[in-house]
C-alpha positions as CSV (number, residue, x, y, z in Angstrom):
1,M,0.9,-121.6,41.3
2,R,0.3,-118.8,38.6
3,T,2.0,-115.6,38.6
4,D,2.0,-112.5,36.2
5,Y,5.0,-110.3,36.9
6,H,5.2,-108.2,33.6
7,V,2.5,-105.7,34.2
8,H,2.2,-102.1,33.0
9,M,-0.1,-99.4,34.3
10,H,1.0,-96.0,33.2
11,E,0.0,-96.0,29.5
12,T,-3.6,-96.7,30.3
13,G,-4.1,-95.2,33.7
14,D,-2.3,-93.7,36.8
15,F,-0.5,-94.9,39.7
16,S,-3.4,-95.2,42.0
17,T,-4.6,-97.9,44.3
18,D,-8.1,-97.5,42.9
19,Y,-6.7,-98.5,39.2
20,L,-4.5,-101.2,40.9
21,R,-7.8,-102.7,42.3
22,E,-8.9,-103.3,38.7
23,Y,-5.7,-105.2,37.9
24,L,-5.9,-107.2,41.2
25,K,-9.7,-108.0,40.5
26,K,-8.7,-109.5,37.0
27,A,-5.9,-111.4,38.5
28,K,-8.3,-113.2,41.0
29,E,-10.7,-114.0,38.2
30,E,-7.8,-115.6,36.3
31,G,-6.4,-117.5,39.2
32,I,-3.2,-115.4,39.4
33,E,-1.9,-115.9,43.0
34,E,0.8,-113.3,42.7
35,L,0.7,-110.1,40.8
36,G,3.6,-107.7,40.2
37,I,3.6,-104.2,38.5
38,S,6.8,-103.6,36.6
39,E,6.5,-100.2,34.8
40,H,8.9,-99.4,32.2
41,A,12.1,-97.7,33.6
42,Y,12.5,-95.3,30.7
43,F,9.4,-93.3,31.8
44,F,11.3,-92.1,34.9
45,N,13.3,-89.1,35.1
46,E,15.9,-91.0,37.1
47,T,16.8,-93.1,34.2
48,N,17.8,-90.3,31.8
49,S,21.6,-91.3,32.0
50,I,20.9,-94.8,31.0
51,L,18.7,-94.7,27.8
52,T,18.1,-91.8,25.6
53,N,16.8,-91.3,22.2
54,P,13.9,-89.2,20.6
55,W,11.1,-91.9,21.1
56,V,12.1,-92.6,24.7
57,D,12.9,-89.0,25.7
58,N,9.3,-88.0,24.3
59,R,7.9,-90.3,26.9
60,R,10.0,-89.6,29.9
61,G,8.7,-87.4,32.6
62,L,7.7,-89.4,35.7
63,A,9.1,-89.1,39.1
64,F,10.0,-92.4,40.6
65,K,8.7,-91.2,44.0
66,D,5.2,-91.3,42.4
67,Y,5.7,-95.0,41.6
68,Q,7.1,-95.9,45.0
69,A,4.0,-94.3,46.6
70,L,1.7,-96.7,44.9
71,F,3.4,-99.6,46.5
72,D,3.5,-98.0,50.0
73,K,-0.2,-97.1,49.7
74,A,-1.1,-100.6,48.5
75,E,0.7,-101.9,51.6
76,E,-1.2,-99.6,53.9
77,E,-4.5,-100.8,52.3
78,G,-3.7,-104.2,52.6
79,L,-3.3,-104.9,48.9
80,S,-0.9,-107.8,47.8
81,V,1.3,-106.6,44.8
82,K,5.0,-107.1,44.1
83,M,7.0,-104.2,43.1
84,G,9.1,-104.7,39.9
85,I,10.6,-102.8,37.1
86,E,11.3,-103.6,33.5
87,M,14.6,-102.1,32.2
88,D,15.7,-101.7,28.7
89,Y,19.2,-103.4,28.8
90,T,21.5,-100.8,27.5
91,P,25.1,-102.0,26.6
92,G,27.7,-100.0,28.3
93,K,25.5,-98.6,31.1
94,E,25.8,-101.5,33.3
95,A,27.1,-99.2,36.3
96,E,24.3,-96.7,35.7
97,M,21.7,-99.6,35.7
98,E,23.0,-101.2,38.8
99,K,23.0,-97.7,40.6
100,F,19.3,-97.3,39.7
101,I,18.3,-100.9,40.5
102,N,20.1,-100.9,43.9
103,A,18.5,-97.6,44.7
104,H,15.0,-99.1,45.1
105,P,13.4,-101.9,47.0
106,F,12.4,-103.9,44.0
107,D,10.9,-107.5,44.4
108,Y,12.3,-108.3,41.0
109,V,13.9,-106.6,38.0
110,I,13.2,-107.6,34.3
111,G,15.8,-106.9,31.8
112,S,14.5,-106.6,28.1
113,V,16.1,-105.9,24.7
114,H,14.0,-103.5,22.9
115,W,16.7,-101.4,21.0
116,I,19.5,-102.3,18.7
117,G,21.2,-99.0,18.6
118,E,18.7,-96.5,17.5
119,W,16.2,-99.2,16.1
120,G,13.3,-99.8,18.2
121,I,12.7,-103.6,17.1
122,D,9.0,-103.9,18.5
123,L,7.8,-100.6,17.4
124,A,5.3,-100.2,14.5
125,T,7.1,-97.1,13.3
126,F,10.5,-99.0,12.9
127,R,8.9,-102.1,11.4
128,E,10.2,-101.2,7.8
129,E,13.8,-101.4,9.1
130,Y,13.5,-105.2,8.9
131,E,13.2,-104.8,5.2
132,K,16.4,-102.8,5.1
133,R,18.3,-105.2,7.2
134,D,20.2,-108.4,7.0
135,I,17.9,-110.7,9.2
136,N,20.8,-113.0,10.3
137,E,22.8,-109.8,11.4
138,A,19.8,-108.4,13.2
139,Y,19.3,-111.7,15.1
140,R,23.0,-111.8,16.0
141,L,22.9,-108.2,17.2
142,Y,19.8,-108.9,19.3
143,F,21.1,-112.0,20.9
144,D,24.6,-110.4,21.5
145,Q,22.6,-108.3,23.9
146,V,20.6,-111.0,25.4
147,V,24.2,-112.6,26.2
148,T,25.5,-109.6,27.9
149,L,22.2,-108.8,29.6
150,A,22.4,-112.3,31.4
151,E,26.2,-111.8,32.0
152,S,25.6,-108.7,33.7
153,R,23.9,-110.4,36.5
154,L,21.7,-107.3,37.0
155,F,18.3,-108.9,36.2
156,D,16.2,-111.6,37.7
157,F,14.7,-112.6,34.5
158,V,14.6,-111.7,30.8
159,G,11.5,-110.1,29.3
160,H,10.2,-111.8,25.9
161,I,13.5,-113.4,25.2
162,D,12.9,-113.6,21.5
163,L,11.1,-110.4,20.8
164,I,13.0,-110.0,17.7
165,K,10.5,-112.3,16.0
166,I,7.6,-109.9,16.6
167,F,6.9,-109.0,13.0
168,S,7.7,-112.6,11.7
169,Y,11.0,-112.0,10.4
170,W,13.2,-115.1,10.8
171,P,16.7,-116.3,9.5
172,D,16.4,-118.8,6.7
173,D,19.3,-120.8,8.3
174,E,17.9,-122.9,11.1
175,E,21.4,-123.8,12.2
176,F,22.3,-120.2,12.7
177,L,19.1,-119.5,14.6
178,H,19.9,-122.5,16.9
179,A,23.4,-121.2,17.5
180,Q,21.7,-117.9,18.8
181,Y,19.6,-119.8,21.1
182,D,22.3,-122.0,22.5
183,R,24.7,-119.0,23.2
184,A,21.8,-117.2,25.1
185,V,20.9,-120.3,27.0
186,Q,24.4,-120.8,28.0
187,A,24.8,-117.3,29.4
188,L,21.4,-117.6,31.2
189,A,22.3,-120.9,32.8
190,A,25.9,-119.6,33.8
191,S,24.4,-116.4,35.5
192,G,21.3,-117.9,37.0
193,T,19.0,-115.5,35.1
194,C,15.4,-116.7,34.5
195,I,13.1,-116.1,31.5
196,E,9.5,-115.4,31.2
197,I,7.0,-117.4,29.3
198,S,5.1,-114.4,27.9
199,T,1.7,-114.7,26.2
200,A,2.0,-111.3,24.9
201,G,3.4,-112.7,21.6
202,L,-0.2,-114.1,21.0
203,R,-1.6,-110.6,20.9
204,K,1.3,-109.2,18.5
205,P,1.7,-109.8,14.6
206,V,3.8,-112.9,15.2
207,G,1.0,-114.8,17.1
208,R,3.3,-116.7,18.9
209,I,4.3,-117.2,22.6
210,Y,7.8,-116.0,23.6
211,P,9.9,-117.9,23.6
212,E,9.9,-120.4,20.8
213,P,9.2,-124.1,21.9
214,L,12.8,-125.1,20.9
215,L,14.2,-122.1,22.9
216,L,12.3,-123.1,26.0
217,K,13.3,-126.7,25.7
218,K,16.8,-125.7,25.7
219,C,16.3,-123.5,28.7
220,Y,14.7,-126.4,30.5
221,E,17.5,-128.8,29.7
222,A,20.0,-126.1,30.9
223,G,18.1,-125.6,34.1
224,V,17.1,-122.1,33.4
225,G,14.1,-121.1,35.7
226,I,10.9,-119.6,34.3
227,V,8.1,-117.2,35.3
228,L,4.8,-116.7,33.8
229,C,3.9,-113.3,32.4
230,S,1.3,-111.5,30.2
231,D,3.1,-108.2,29.5
232,A,-0.2,-106.5,30.3
233,H,-0.8,-103.0,29.5
234,K,-4.4,-103.0,30.7
235,P,-6.3,-105.0,33.1
236,D,-8.0,-107.1,30.5
237,H,-4.5,-108.4,29.6
238,I,-3.8,-110.2,32.9
239,G,-3.5,-113.8,32.6
240,Y,-4.1,-113.8,28.8
241,Q,-4.2,-117.0,27.2
242,Y,-2.4,-118.6,30.4
243,D,-3.6,-122.1,29.6
244,K,-1.3,-122.1,26.6
245,A,1.7,-120.9,28.5
246,V,1.2,-123.6,31.2
247,E,0.7,-126.2,28.3
248,L,4.0,-125.1,26.8
249,A,5.7,-125.0,29.9
250,K,4.8,-128.6,30.7
251,W,5.6,-129.8,27.3
252,A,9.2,-128.4,27.6
253,G,9.5,-130.4,30.9
254,Y,8.8,-127.8,33.6
255,D,6.8,-128.6,36.7
256,E,7.7,-125.5,38.8
257,L,8.4,-121.8,38.4
258,Q,10.2,-119.0,40.4
259,V,8.6,-116.5,42.6
260,F,10.5,-113.4,43.8
261,T,10.5,-111.3,47.0
262,Q,13.0,-108.4,47.4
263,R,15.2,-110.0,44.7
264,T,15.3,-113.4,46.1
265,A,13.8,-116.4,44.3
266,R,12.0,-119.4,45.5
267,T,10.6,-122.4,43.6
268,V,7.0,-123.2,43.6
269,P,5.0,-126.0,41.8
270,L,3.5,-124.9,38.5
271,D,-0.2,-124.6,38.4
């Protein structure tokens, strides 16, 4: 089975079933059997108590009811799509995140780390910050959040778990890097939080799948579940380079993945 749960619509279109049909058409062409829309939570006014900074606040302004209406109408029209959300994990805001998540009938919730304080680590406008930072410290701070994200048990899976590599900045010390992987995997396994294998990294400057093969292998050995995702921001991204994702998953040892309905996971065969 193939899934694509990490999919966005707002930046290139609207929350209409006409636009959704374009995504579903592409999913069918790519052999995707379950499609899920998971818009960025920061777009919605209801999240203004969770994450706020100038970059985010300039993009917020949607009402969640309009997002919910998409799924209600899709159901009326017989369109099969899962309802998800991608939340920026914000340390110290666990209560607010939990309140928002529990207020809506999500099939799954993605937790992602995009911010280290005021630094948007995957934004081109902040790229030069990597030249100013100690890379080991940046990785430590990033994986601190991956660990506490998992420990919060608020999320079904982690988005692009090693996003910090997006601009190809790496610690020189491999032992240090592996230690970051190990503590993240330990937290994931203990909390039952899954990860995505995301082909989005192949479209980014780093040109590599998230996660790194070694990190994925460690996840497999620890019993961490997986989903397949493209982090699509337009229909053409659906199922992008999925053969490479499946190949990597099988290399690591996986032969099954997780699918979600109403925050409940079940295991299905991979591909």
